[in-house]
TORMI-266792 format. One record per residue (C-alpha): residue number from 1; x, y, z. Coordinates in steps of 0.2 Angstrom, whole numbers, plus 5000, padded with zeros to 4 digits. Layout:
BEGIN
k NUM; xx X; yy Y; zz Z;
...
//
This chain:
BEGIN
k 1; xx 5084; yy 5535; zz 5310;
k 2; xx 5088; yy 5553; zz 5313;
k 3; xx 5070; yy 5557; zz 5318;
k 4; xx 5071; yy 5543; zz 5331;
k 5; xx 5088; yy 5550; zz 5338;
k 6; xx 5080; yy 5567; zz 5339;
k 7; xx 5065; yy 5562; zz 5348;
k 8; xx 5073; yy 5551; zz 5362;
k 9; xx 5084; yy 5557; zz 5376;
k 10; xx 5101; yy 5560; zz 5370;
k 11; xx 5118; yy 5552; zz 5373;
k 12; xx 5136; yy 5558; zz 5370;
k 13; xx 5151; yy 5551; zz 5361;
k 14; xx 5169; yy 5555; zz 5362;
k 15; xx 5181; yy 5557; zz 5347;
k 16; xx 5197; yy 5549; zz 5354;
k 17; xx 5192; yy 5531; zz 5347;
k 18; xx 5207; yy 5520; zz 5345;
k 19; xx 5203; yy 5504; zz 5336;
k 20; xx 5217; yy 5494; zz 5343;
k 21; xx 5214; yy 5491; zz 5361;
k 22; xx 5212; yy 5474; zz 5369;
k 23; xx 5202; yy 5466; zz 5382;
k 24; xx 5186; yy 5457; zz 5383;
k 25; xx 5168; yy 5460; zz 5388;
k 26; xx 5151; yy 5452; zz 5385;
k 27; xx 5137; yy 5465; zz 5388;
k 28; xx 5119; yy 5463; zz 5383;
k 29; xx 5116; yy 5461; zz 5364;
k 30; xx 5111; yy 5475; zz 5353;
k 31; xx 5092; yy 5477; zz 5351;
k 32; xx 5079; yy 5488; zz 5343;
k 33; xx 5073; yy 5504; zz 5352;
k 34; xx 5058; yy 5493; zz 5359;
k 35; xx 5071; yy 5481; zz 5367;
k 36; xx 5067; yy 5466; zz 5356;
k 37; xx 5083; yy 5457; zz 5351;
k 38; xx 5090; yy 5459; zz 5333;
k 39; xx 5089; yy 5441; zz 5327;
k 40; xx 5099; yy 5434; zz 5312;
k 41; xx 5088; yy 5433; zz 5296;
k 42; xx 5099; yy 5421; zz 5286;
k 43; xx 5094; yy 5402; zz 5289;
k 44; xx 5107; yy 5388; zz 5293;
k 45; xx 5110; yy 5376; zz 5279;
k 46; xx 5111; yy 5358; zz 5284;
k 47; xx 5115; yy 5343; zz 5273;
k 48; xx 5106; yy 5327; zz 5274;
k 49; xx 5115; yy 5315; zz 5263;
k 50; xx 5117; yy 5324; zz 5246;
k 51; xx 5102; yy 5335; zz 5249;
k 52; xx 5103; yy 5352; zz 5257;
k 53; xx 5090; yy 5358; zz 5269;
k 54; xx 5086; yy 5376; zz 5275;
k 55; xx 5084; yy 5376; zz 5294;
k 56; xx 5076; yy 5392; zz 5302;
k 57; xx 5089; yy 5398; zz 5314;
k 58; xx 5085; yy 5412; zz 5326;
k 59; xx 5099; yy 5420; zz 5337;
k 60; xx 5106; yy 5437; zz 5341;
k 61; xx 5114; yy 5444; zz 5326;
k 62; xx 5127; yy 5454; zz 5335;
k 63; xx 5139; yy 5447; zz 5348;
k 64; xx 5151; yy 5459; zz 5357;
k 65; xx 5169; yy 5452; zz 5357;
k 66; xx 5180; yy 5465; zz 5365;
k 67; xx 5182; yy 5484; zz 5367;
k 68; xx 5192; yy 5493; zz 5354;
k 69; xx 5193; yy 5510; zz 5361;
k 70; xx 5187; yy 5521; zz 5376;
k 71; xx 5184; yy 5540; zz 5375;
k 72; xx 5178; yy 5552; zz 5388;
k 73; xx 5160; yy 5551; zz 5381;
k 74; xx 5158; yy 5534; zz 5373;
k 75; xx 5166; yy 5519; zz 5366;
k 76; xx 5170; yy 5508; zz 5351;
k 77; xx 5168; yy 5489; zz 5353;
k 78; xx 5171; yy 5474; zz 5341;
k 79; xx 5156; yy 5464; zz 5336;
k 80; xx 5154; yy 5448; zz 5328;
k 81; xx 5140; yy 5449; zz 5314;
k 82; xx 5133; yy 5431; zz 5314;
k 83; xx 5122; yy 5435; zz 5299;
k 84; xx 5136; yy 5440; zz 5287;
k 85; xx 5150; yy 5430; zz 5297;
k 86; xx 5161; yy 5445; zz 5299;
k 87; xx 5168; yy 5457; zz 5312;
k 88; xx 5162; yy 5475; zz 5313;
k 89; xx 5166; yy 5490; zz 5324;
k 90; xx 5152; yy 5498; zz 5334;
k 91; xx 5153; yy 5516; zz 5340;
k 92; xx 5140; yy 5520; zz 5353;
k 93; xx 5136; yy 5534; zz 5366;
k 94; xx 5133; yy 5532; zz 5384;
k 95; xx 5115; yy 5534; zz 5390;
k 96; xx 5109; yy 5550; zz 5397;
k 97; xx 5117; yy 5564; zz 5387;
k 98; xx 5109; yy 5580; zz 5382;
k 99; xx 5101; yy 5585; zz 5365;
k 100; xx 5116; yy 5595; zz 5360;
k 101; xx 5127; yy 5579; zz 5360;
k 102; xx 5113; yy 5569; zz 5350;
k 103; xx 5113; yy 5582; zz 5337;
k 104; xx 5132; yy 5581; zz 5335;
k 105; xx 5131; yy 5562; zz 5334;
k 106; xx 5117; yy 5563; zz 5321;
k 107; xx 5128; yy 5575; zz 5311;
k 108; xx 5143; yy 5563; zz 5312;
k 109; xx 5132; yy 5549; zz 5305;
k 110; xx 5125; yy 5560; zz 5291;
k 111; xx 5142; yy 5566; zz 5286;
k 112; xx 5151; yy 5549; zz 5286;
k 113; xx 5136; yy 5541; zz 5277;
k 114; xx 5139; yy 5554; zz 5263;
k 115; xx 5157; yy 5550; zz 5261;
k 116; xx 5159; yy 5535; zz 5251;
k 117; xx 5177; yy 5533; zz 5248;
k 118; xx 5190; yy 5519; zz 5249;
k 119; xx 5200; yy 5530; zz 5262;
k 120; xx 5185; yy 5534; zz 5273;
k 121; xx 5178; yy 5520; zz 5284;
k 122; xx 5161; yy 5515; zz 5278;
k 123; xx 5145; yy 5515; zz 5289;
k 124; xx 5135; yy 5499; zz 5289;
k 125; xx 5120; yy 5502; zz 5301;
k 126; xx 5113; yy 5514; zz 5314;
k 127; xx 5101; yy 5511; zz 5328;
k 128; xx 5097; yy 5511; zz 5347;
k 129; xx 5100; yy 5496; zz 5358;
k 130; xx 5089; yy 5490; zz 5372;
k 131; xx 5099; yy 5501; zz 5385;
k 132; xx 5095; yy 5517; zz 5375;
k 133; xx 5112; yy 5519; zz 5368;
k 134; xx 5113; yy 5526; zz 5351;
k 135; xx 5126; yy 5518; zz 5339;
k 136; xx 5132; yy 5516; zz 5322;
k 137; xx 5141; yy 5501; zz 5314;
k 138; xx 5156; yy 5503; zz 5303;
k 139; xx 5169; yy 5492; zz 5295;
k 140; xx 5182; yy 5485; zz 5307;
k 141; xx 5199; yy 5491; zz 5303;
k 142; xx 5215; yy 5481; zz 5306;
k 143; xx 5232; yy 5489; zz 5308;
k 144; xx 5238; yy 5503; zz 5318;
k 145; xx 5236; yy 5522; zz 5319;
k 146; xx 5249; yy 5534; zz 5312;
k 147; xx 5252; yy 5540; zz 5330;
k 148; xx 5258; yy 5522; zz 5334;
k 149; xx 5269; yy 5521; zz 5318;
k 150; xx 5277; yy 5538; zz 5322;
k 151; xx 5281; yy 5532; zz 5340;
k 152; xx 5289; yy 5516; zz 5333;
k 153; xx 5299; yy 5526; zz 5321;
k 154; xx 5305; yy 5538; zz 5334;
k 155; xx 5311; yy 5524; zz 5345;
k 156; xx 5321; yy 5517; zz 5331;
k 157; xx 5311; yy 5501; zz 5328;
k 158; xx 5321; yy 5493; zz 5314;
k 159; xx 5305; yy 5484; zz 5307;
k 160; xx 5296; yy 5501; zz 5307;
k 161; xx 5310; yy 5509; zz 5297;
k 162; xx 5311; yy 5495; zz 5285;
k 163; xx 5292; yy 5496; zz 5282;
k 164; xx 5290; yy 5515; zz 5281;
k 165; xx 5305; yy 5523; zz 5271;
k 166; xx 5301; yy 5540; zz 5264;
k 167; xx 5293; yy 5533; zz 5248;
k 168; xx 5281; yy 5523; zz 5258;
k 169; xx 5277; yy 5538; zz 5270;
k 170; xx 5273; yy 5548; zz 5254;
k 171; xx 5261; yy 5534; zz 5248;
k 172; xx 5252; yy 5534; zz 5265;
k 173; xx 5250; yy 5553; zz 5265;
k 174; xx 5243; yy 5552; zz 5247;
k 175; xx 5230; yy 5541; zz 5254;
k 176; xx 5226; yy 5554; zz 5267;
k 177; xx 5226; yy 5568; zz 5255;
k 178; xx 5214; yy 5558; zz 5243;
k 179; xx 5201; yy 5555; zz 5258;
k 180; xx 5202; yy 5574; zz 5263;
k 181; xx 5201; yy 5580; zz 5245;
k 182; xx 5185; yy 5569; zz 5242;
k 183; xx 5177; yy 5576; zz 5258;
k 184; xx 5181; yy 5594; zz 5253;
k 185; xx 5173; yy 5591; zz 5236;
k 186; xx 5158; yy 5585; zz 5245;
k 187; xx 5158; yy 5601; zz 5255;
k 188; xx 5165; yy 5595; zz 5272;
k 189; xx 5181; yy 5600; zz 5281;
k 190; xx 5187; yy 5588; zz 5294;
k 191; xx 5194; yy 5600; zz 5308;
k 192; xx 5202; yy 5586; zz 5318;
k 193; xx 5216; yy 5579; zz 5307;
k 194; xx 5230; yy 5571; zz 5317;
k 195; xx 5240; yy 5555; zz 5318;
k 196; xx 5228; yy 5547; zz 5330;
k 197; xx 5214; yy 5549; zz 5317;
k 198; xx 5223; yy 5540; zz 5303;
k 199; xx 5224; yy 5521; zz 5302;
k 200; xx 5236; yy 5511; zz 5292;
k 201; xx 5232; yy 5493; zz 5288;
k 202; xx 5244; yy 5478; zz 5286;
k 203; xx 5244; yy 5480; zz 5267;
k 204; xx 5246; yy 5499; zz 5267;
k 205; xx 5227; yy 5503; zz 5267;
k 206; xx 5225; yy 5521; zz 5273;
k 207; xx 5209; yy 5526; zz 5282;
k 208; xx 5204; yy 5543; zz 5289;
k 209; xx 5194; yy 5542; zz 5305;
k 210; xx 5183; yy 5552; zz 5317;
k 211; xx 5172; yy 5564; zz 5307;
k 212; xx 5163; yy 5570; zz 5323;
k 213; xx 5170; yy 5587; zz 5321;
k 214; xx 5167; yy 5589; zz 5303;
k 215; xx 5156; yy 5603; zz 5296;
k 216; xx 5150; yy 5609; zz 5280;
k 217; xx 5159; yy 5624; zz 5273;
k 218; xx 5145; yy 5637; zz 5271;
k 219; xx 5146; yy 5650; zz 5257;
k 220; xx 5146; yy 5668; zz 5261;
k 221; xx 5128; yy 5670; zz 5257;
k 222; xx 5122; yy 5657; zz 5270;
k 223; xx 5118; yy 5662; zz 5287;
k 224; xx 5125; yy 5654; zz 5302;
k 225; xx 5114; yy 5643; zz 5312;
k 226; xx 5109; yy 5649; zz 5329;
k 227; xx 5122; yy 5645; zz 5342;
k 228; xx 5119; yy 5630; zz 5354;
k 229; xx 5126; yy 5628; zz 5371;
k 230; xx 5144; yy 5623; zz 5370;
k 231; xx 5152; yy 5611; zz 5382;
k 232; xx 5171; yy 5610; zz 5383;
k 233; xx 5182; yy 5595; zz 5388;
k 234; xx 5200; yy 5591; zz 5388;
k 235; xx 5207; yy 5577; zz 5379;
k 236; xx 5223; yy 5576; zz 5369;
k 237; xx 5238; yy 5567; zz 5363;
k 238; xx 5249; yy 5561; zz 5377;
k 239; xx 5253; yy 5574; zz 5390;
k 240; xx 5244; yy 5588; zz 5381;
k 241; xx 5226; yy 5594; zz 5383;
k 242; xx 5214; yy 5596; zz 5368;
k 243; xx 5197; yy 5605; zz 5371;
k 244; xx 5183; yy 5601; zz 5359;
k 245; xx 5165; yy 5606; zz 5358;
k 246; xx 5151; yy 5594; zz 5358;
k 247; xx 5140; yy 5603; zz 5346;
k 248; xx 5139; yy 5602; zz 5327;
k 249; xx 5136; yy 5621; zz 5327;
k 250; xx 5150; yy 5630; zz 5334;
k 251; xx 5150; yy 5647; zz 5342;
k 252; xx 5162; yy 5660; zz 5336;
k 253; xx 5177; yy 5661; zz 5347;
k 254; xx 5175; yy 5643; zz 5353;
k 255; xx 5191; yy 5632; zz 5352;
k 256; xx 5187; yy 5615; zz 5345;
k 257; xx 5199; yy 5601; zz 5339;
k 258; xx 5216; yy 5596; zz 5345;
k 259; xx 5227; yy 5612; zz 5348;
k 260; xx 5243; yy 5604; zz 5342;
k 261; xx 5236; yy 5601; zz 5325;
k 262; xx 5226; yy 5616; zz 5323;
k 263; xx 5228; yy 5630; zz 5310;
k 264; xx 5230; yy 5648; zz 5317;
k 265; xx 5212; yy 5652; zz 5312;
k 266; xx 5205; yy 5637; zz 5320;
k 267; xx 5215; yy 5641; zz 5336;
k 268; xx 5207; yy 5658; zz 5336;
k 269; xx 5189; yy 5650; zz 5335;
k 270; xx 5187; yy 5659; zz 5318;
k 271; xx 5174; yy 5646; zz 5312;
k 272; xx 5165; yy 5657; zz 5300;
k 273; xx 5180; yy 5661; zz 5290;
k 274; xx 5188; yy 5643; zz 5290;
k 275; xx 5189; yy 5634; zz 5274;
k 276; xx 5198; yy 5619; zz 5266;
k 277; xx 5215; yy 5628; zz 5269;
k 278; xx 5213; yy 5625; zz 5288;
k 279; xx 5213; yy 5606; zz 5285;
k 280; xx 5228; yy 5609; zz 5273;
k 281; xx 5238; yy 5617; zz 5288;
k 282; xx 5233; yy 5602; zz 5299;
k 283; xx 5238; yy 5590; zz 5285;
k 284; xx 5255; yy 5599; zz 5284;
k 285; xx 5258; yy 5597; zz 5303;
k 286; xx 5254; yy 5578; zz 5302;
k 287; xx 5265; yy 5575; zz 5287;
k 288; xx 5279; yy 5586; zz 5295;
k 289; xx 5278; yy 5575; zz 5311;
k 290; xx 5278; yy 5559; zz 5300;
k 291; xx 5294; yy 5564; zz 5291;
k 292; xx 5305; yy 5571; zz 5305;
k 293; xx 5297; yy 5561; zz 5319;
k 294; xx 5294; yy 5575; zz 5331;
k 295; xx 5281; yy 5589; zz 5332;
k 296; xx 5285; yy 5606; zz 5327;
k 297; xx 5279; yy 5612; zz 5344;
k 298; xx 5287; yy 5599; zz 5354;
k 299; xx 5291; yy 5604; zz 5372;
k 300; xx 5276; yy 5616; zz 5374;
k 301; xx 5266; yy 5609; zz 5388;
k 302; xx 5252; yy 5622; zz 5392;
k 303; xx 5238; yy 5627; zz 5381;
k 304; xx 5243; yy 5645; zz 5381;
k 305; xx 5261; yy 5640; zz 5375;
k 306; xx 5253; yy 5629; zz 5362;
k 307; xx 5241; yy 5642; zz 5355;
k 308; xx 5256; yy 5655; zz 5355;
k 309; xx 5266; yy 5642; zz 5345;
k 310; xx 5252; yy 5639; zz 5333;
k 311; xx 5251; yy 5658; zz 5329;
k 312; xx 5269; yy 5661; zz 5328;
k 313; xx 5281; yy 5646; zz 5326;
k 314; xx 5286; yy 5639; zz 5309;
k 315; xx 5297; yy 5623; zz 5308;
k 316; xx 5314; yy 5626; zz 5300;
k 317; xx 5322; yy 5617; zz 5286;
k 318; xx 5336; yy 5612; zz 5298;
k 319; xx 5323; yy 5603; zz 5309;
k 320; xx 5320; yy 5592; zz 5294;
k 321; xx 5338; yy 5589; zz 5290;
k 322; xx 5343; yy 5585; zz 5308;
k 323; xx 5334; yy 5568; zz 5311;
k 324; xx 5338; yy 5554; zz 5322;
k 325; xx 5337; yy 5535; zz 5318;
k 326; xx 5335; yy 5539; zz 5299;
k 327; xx 5342; yy 5548; zz 5285;
k 328; xx 5339; yy 5567; zz 5282;
k 329; xx 5322; yy 5571; zz 5275;
k 330; xx 5324; yy 5574; zz 5256;
k 331; xx 5324; yy 5592; zz 5252;
k 332; xx 5310; yy 5591; zz 5240;
k 333; xx 5299; yy 5584; zz 5254;
k 334; xx 5304; yy 5598; zz 5266;
k 335; xx 5299; yy 5611; zz 5253;
k 336; xx 5283; yy 5602; zz 5250;
k 337; xx 5278; yy 5602; zz 5268;
k 338; xx 5283; yy 5620; zz 5272;
k 339; xx 5271; yy 5627; zz 5260;
k 340; xx 5256; yy 5621; zz 5270;
k 341; xx 5263; yy 5629; zz 5286;
k 342; xx 5260; yy 5647; zz 5281;
k 343; xx 5251; yy 5657; zz 5295;
k 344; xx 5241; yy 5666; zz 5281;
k 345; xx 5229; yy 5654; zz 5273;
k 346; xx 5231; yy 5664; zz 5256;
k 347; xx 5250; yy 5658; zz 5255;
k 348; xx 5246; yy 5640; zz 5258;
k 349; xx 5241; yy 5627; zz 5245;
k 350; xx 5224; yy 5633; zz 5238;
k 351; xx 5217; yy 5615; zz 5238;
k 352; xx 5221; yy 5597; zz 5243;
k 353; xx 5221; yy 5593; zz 5225;
k 354; xx 5236; yy 5605; zz 5223;
k 355; xx 5245; yy 5595; zz 5237;
k 356; xx 5241; yy 5579; zz 5228;
k 357; xx 5248; yy 5585; zz 5212;
k 358; xx 5264; yy 5592; zz 5220;
k 359; xx 5267; yy 5576; zz 5230;
k 360; xx 5264; yy 5565; zz 5216;
k 361; xx 5276; yy 5575; zz 5206;
k 362; xx 5289; yy 5572; zz 5219;
k 363; xx 5286; yy 5553; zz 5218;
k 364; xx 5287; yy 5554; zz 5199;
k 365; xx 5304; yy 5563; zz 5200;
k 366; xx 5297; yy 5580; zz 5194;
k 367; xx 5306; yy 5590; zz 5207;
k 368; xx 5303; yy 5609; zz 5208;
k 369; xx 5319; yy 5619; zz 5211;
k 370; xx 5320; yy 5628; zz 5227;
k 371; xx 5338; yy 5626; zz 5233;
k 372; xx 5355; yy 5619; zz 5227;
k 373; xx 5349; yy 5601; zz 5232;
k 374; xx 5333; yy 5602; zz 5223;
k 375; xx 5342; yy 5610; zz 5208;
k 376; xx 5354; yy 5595; zz 5207;
k 377; xx 5341; yy 5582; zz 5210;
k 378; xx 5330; yy 5590; zz 5196;
k 379; xx 5344; yy 5589; zz 5184;
k 380; xx 5348; yy 5571; zz 5188;
k 381; xx 5329; yy 5566; zz 5186;
k 382; xx 5328; yy 5575; zz 5170;
k 383; xx 5343; yy 5565; zz 5164;
k 384; xx 5335; yy 5549; zz 5169;
k 385; xx 5319; yy 5553; zz 5160;
k 386; xx 5329; yy 5556; zz 5144;
k 387; xx 5337; yy 5539; zz 5146;
k 388; xx 5319; yy 5531; zz 5149;
k 389; xx 5312; yy 5540; zz 5134;
k 390; xx 5327; yy 5538; zz 5121;
k 391; xx 5337; yy 5523; zz 5127;
k 392; xx 5344; yy 5518; zz 5110;
k 393; xx 5350; yy 5536; zz 5107;
k 394; xx 5357; yy 5538; zz 5124;
k 395; xx 5367; yy 5522; zz 5121;
k 396; xx 5374; yy 5528; zz 5105;
k 397; xx 5378; yy 5545; zz 5111;
k 398; xx 5386; yy 5538; zz 5127;
k 399; xx 5396; yy 5526; zz 5116;
k 400; xx 5402; yy 5540; zz 5104;
k 401; xx 5407; yy 5550; zz 5119;
k 402; xx 5417; yy 5535; zz 5127;
k 403; xx 5425; yy 5532; zz 5110;
k 404; xx 5430; yy 5550; zz 5108;
k 405; xx 5436; yy 5551; zz 5126;
k 406; xx 5446; yy 5535; zz 5123;
k 407; xx 5454; yy 5541; zz 5107;
k 408; xx 5459; yy 5558; zz 5116;
k 409; xx 5467; yy 5548; zz 5130;
k 410; xx 5477; yy 5537; zz 5118;
k 411; xx 5482; yy 5552; zz 5108;
k 412; xx 5487; yy 5561; zz 5124;
k 413; xx 5497; yy 5546; zz 5130;
k 414; xx 5506; yy 5544; zz 5113;
k 415; xx 5511; yy 5563; zz 5114;
k 416; xx 5518; yy 5561; zz 5132;
k 417; xx 5527; yy 5545; zz 5127;
k 418; xx 5535; yy 5554; zz 5112;
k 419; xx 5540; yy 5569; zz 5122;
k 420; xx 5548; yy 5559; zz 5135;
k 421; xx 5558; yy 5547; zz 5124;
k 422; xx 5562; yy 5559; zz 5110;
//
């Protein structure tokens, strides 16, 4: 497949793919590079009385149902797979792009193909249709993006707040951490982690999307590939621009990704020195927004202001305590997220696995002491663990203390009575 892609005229594909749009379209069916239709291969089974009969059945395998998302350089559409009788999502490029963008598309296919994880969308097929559009087919995800969930929580949607209390938000974020941790172990960093690239299904399934900017982390001994021409574009969360490159090989000093969620080193274009800790910064920004329902750079409108904020602004603990439409963020979560915000990568979590361990500890009640609130909660959780571990002993001790207290109260009462009526 990759050789075919590299030998043909290239196309380009955007990264802002949202798998939630509606509409309808019925374009030409998918085909092979030669233009021949991709027919179904499974026959139709018909029953004649009590006997089944296998009837050869030829029709176009994939039928377009509706668009799912539109980006500046491509689209995602919903397909009906008649062979397997399921719906799938197809990501395809527009015809006529340059080789640089084909290389990036091929790189995305190869990366996603290597990331076999429950929290990463699986890739089913790749090809070129009769119009020369390169595509890959992946699982169709149902649900909504984390961006949409945050928007509903921020509006005070009661259903959203009932479904996504802080404990559920931690569970969702653990799913994101598990996906990114797996990718890091495979040697890839994402470089575009943001709420719009995280899907949450109707049963709490979490999927990290859009690995088009992902790259392998090179060791110090590896030489960087020769730079390719870089095209910049602007696409971002609502009202804020987001320049990205279109090449899998990025020049030093080139800004790529979404500025609001970049680490300081990514914002400076220091790609040669970027490692997993850059993703850790972006993960912290995402979780901070999920917790307090506003971005730590909220109010900054220009790229210059955003980049200055990325370099110098830290969210305060007060931001996490002053929340609207919800209770204050638990102190242990505030301390957890703040550690990933350090501008110096050496001061952040050393790995996503460390973040998983820390957040799982919070869920399990193992709270690290950072302030008076966490000290009190740590003590209470320790007491609860003692109760769970030694219930009979706790009941006996509690009963004995109650008896001693009752006896002391009776003796005190008798003493007062005697003193009053002597």
